N, C-alpha and C positions, 0 to 999 in steps of 0.2 A: 260243605260236607267233606270230611276227610276221605282221601282216596287210598289210605293205607289198607293193605289186605289184612282182614281179621282171620280168614280161613282160606286155605289154598289146597284144593283137592287135585292130585296129580296122578293121571293114568290109573285110576282106581278100578279094580275088578273085585267081584265077590260072587259067591255061588251058594246055592242050597244043595249040597251033595253034588250030583252030576249036572244040575241045572245052573247054567250061567245066568246070573241076574244082573250084574253090572259088567260092562266091557270097556275098560280103558277110559273111564269118565274123568274129565278135567273141568273144574270150574273154580271160581273164587267169589268171595263175598267181602266187600270193603266195609270197614267200620262205619256204622251209621246207616247202612243201606237196608232196604227191604227187597229181597230177591225172591221171585216166584219160580217154582218148579212146575212145569206143565207137561202133560202127557196123559195117555189113556190109562185105564186101570191095567195093572200088570206091567207097566212100562219100566219100572225099577225105581220110582220116586221114593216110596216108603223104604225100600231096601237101602237106598243111598243115605237117608237120614239115620237108619239103624246102624249103618256102617260107620258113619261119622261119630255117632254117640256111643259107640263101643258095644252095642247090642249084638252086632254081627262082625266077625273077623274078616278082613279083606284077604283075598288071595294074592293080589298084586297091588302096587301103587303106594302112594304116600298121602297122609293128611297132615298138613302143617297148620297149627292153630296158634296165632300170635307169634309166629316164627318158630314154634316148637313142634317137633315130630310127635304126634299122638296116635300114630297108626297102630291099631290093635290094642290100644289101651283099654283097661277094664272100665265098664260104664260108670261105676261109682267114682273112679279117679277122674273121668272126664267131667262129671258134674262138679267136682271140687275145683275144676279150672274155670268154672262159670260158663260152661257150655251145656245148655239145658234142652232136653228133648221132651216135648209134649206130644205123645202119640195120639193116633186116631182112636175113636171110641171112648174118649174122655178119661176113663180109668181113674176116677176119683175114689176116695175111701167112703163108700156109701153109708156105712154105719157110724161114721164120725161126723161131728159138726163141721160147719163151714170154717169156723175159727181154728179147730184142731187140724183140719186139712191144710190150712195156711201155715200153721206152726210146723207141720211136717215138711212143708216146702223148704223151710230154713234148716232142716235137720243136718244136712251135710256141712253146713258152715257154722254150726252151733259153737264149736270150740274157738273159732276165729272172730265171730260176730257177737258183740255184747248184746245182752237182752234189750237194752234201750234201743239199739239199732234195729233189732228185729221188730220191736213195737212200732218204731218209726216207719219201717217198711210196710207193716200191716196198715197203718194209717194211710200211706200213699196208695196202697192197693184199694182200700176202701174209697178213697177219693176218685180213683179211676173206675172202680166197679161198685157204685153206691148200693146196688141191689144186694151185694154180698154183705155189706154192713147191716142192712135191714134184716138179713137172714142169718146172721153170724152164729146163732145158737140152733139153727135148723140142721137136721141130718142131711148130708149131701145127697143121699139116695132118694129123698122125698122132694127134691127140687125138679123143676122142668128141665128139658134137654138143653135149652139155651143157657139157663142158669148154671147147670152142671159144666157146660163148656167154658163159661166165664170163670168158674171155680178152678177148672183144670189149668187154664192159662194163668190165673192169679197165683195158683200154687207154684207154677213154674217161675213166675216173677219173684217169688219169695226166695228163690235160690240165687238171686242177684245175677241173672245171666248177662254176660257180654254178648253172647250169641244164643238166640232162641230158635230152636227147630220146631216148627208147627206143622203137624200132619193133619190135614183135612179138618180145620177147626169148625167148619160150618156143616159138616156131614150130618144129614138127617134133620136139619133145622128148617123151619119155615123161612121164606125169602126175607121177610122184614127182620126177623131175629138174626138171620145170617148176615144181613147188612150191618146190624149193630155190632156183631162180633168182629167183623172185619174193620169197622171203624175203631174199635178198641185196639186192634192190632196196630193200626196206624198211630193211635195215641200213645202206645207203648214207647215208640221211638221219641215222640215229643216230650213225654213225661220222664222217662227213665234213660233215654239215649240207647235203647236196646236195638241191636242189629238182629234182623229176622230173616231166616230162610224158610219159605212158606210153600207148602203143598195145599192147593185149594181147587176143588172141583169146578167152581165157577170161574172160568178163565177170565172173562171180562172184568169181574169184580176184583180178582186178585191183581190183575195188571193195572187197575185203577189206583191201587194203593202201593204197588211195587215200583221200584226204580228201574229194575231190569228183570229179565227172565231167561230161563233155559228150557228148551223143549227136549224131553227124553223119549226115545222110542227104542224098545227092545234092549234096554240097558245101555244105550249110547246117547250122548248129546248130539242132536241132529240140527239144532238151530239155537241161536242166542241173539240177544239184542236188548235195546232199551224198551220200555213198555209200549211207547208209541209205535216203534217199529214192528213189534210183534202183533199189536192190535190191528195194524194195517197190512200185515203180511198175508197174501192170498192163501198160502198153504195152511197157515194157522187158522185163518177164518174158516176155511173149508173143513178142517179137521175137528175144530173145537168150538168156534164161536156160534155155530148154528145150533148148539145143543146146550147152551147155558141159560140160566134163569137170571134175567136182568132185574 
């Protein structure tokens, strides 16, 4: 696996009005890695992804992506650089079919990507998510929660991400469905070579598929290490592992 940095976040701070949400956060993700962001609700994990993807402007610090400074870049420009954010709560187009949702995922690259390549990507997505192929003509809003989450991830994949930011992909899902979704996240790397920065409520499950992790508390990185180190860390065990669903 390559150890070249795909993204480097340096001393990043962000706020919502007077409320400081991120405080001098620094982290990096290497090309080909799956990296987990751990922490309690309100710790700053979602804010970090929103700041990286351009949905929130930082107050300080830098974001280097593939060596280029993208700090404060508009979200639509970030997507064009193949950095794709799949937010929590799925946010699919519920009144559109599965297939149309997937085509919309390729919208930002329609001028650079030939239709044949888009069709090839849809076939790859269907191979990875066979349930979506079976339901390609179904309206997104009529699908189950797990199927909608798969569609949200698949739509992100249609943007041909080099880096995929995933925010709580198993939120609200039954344990067995959640396990399937996380296995699909692992398969994204194998099938597409996608690098993933992941927020996941189930700390044990996320560290089982991740290479490394960072623990965020009150907008600050308080701990980092490889997955085995974090799974065996007494403080991580006490704070998080006693409350996960295996």
